[in-house]
C-alpha angles and dihedrals in degrees: 000000000000121000122234137195108298096028113130122232115210117237115262142157114233122191125245112229096218102053106005090241118155114257109203117210116219098034114250091201093067100258124132114248121223101202109194124191112204132175124250138332109283095014103163094213092048091047092053092048093048090051088061089052092048092052090057099032095116090053091048092051091046087056089059096255126136116203120222118176124195125199127184092228127100117266093247091058093045099051096072091050101044105034093113098047114114095216139060119286119193129198119222104172092160090052093229093142090044090056094044092052094041095244110158142195120228142164087240087072088081103015097062109104087222088066098049100081094041090048093049091046092049092048092049094048092042091051090051090051091049091051089052090049093245097114140032126229117250117255113272091235119046113198091209094042131243099262102084121138119223123241135187130201131184108206126193122222089257091056098256116142105237094183136001128195124186114193121233094200139012095278099040102112135122115280114222092255091058091048092052092047091051090049092050091050091048092051091048092052092047093050 
């Protein structure tokens, strides 16, 4: 079942793959949480999207948002792909969080014509990074599959879902500008 604006997320502590630190969701320090569900370790489309988040990470933090990214790969596969990310990455190989948040997998993730150009672009850029030694190739076999759909949630400190976005194809996620706009609106409403 998909979540909608106003749904309440129960408090939990996830585990960061890089250092094993607890990652509380919602945030007990009063920040908004941008909970992103991505696909698999080394996913070229996910990698390209997360690079856009990294480039604007300081701006995202200044807006009072904490990034938390979930992949359906095991932690040991994720580590080599996310070591340089400045935010928490969480492994969910059993897809428990995916099920709880209503995030699905579908053939339309790659079959949608809207995904074709972004997928080709991400593969080309990812290949160039691999040839330069800046990236690793994804594992040939992905335990959780390759057909996941992305999803984005903006969660208030009290656990309310302020915005929910379920992707219709592999590259259908919130750009940083949309995230910042949603956060500004949320802060205005709370004031």
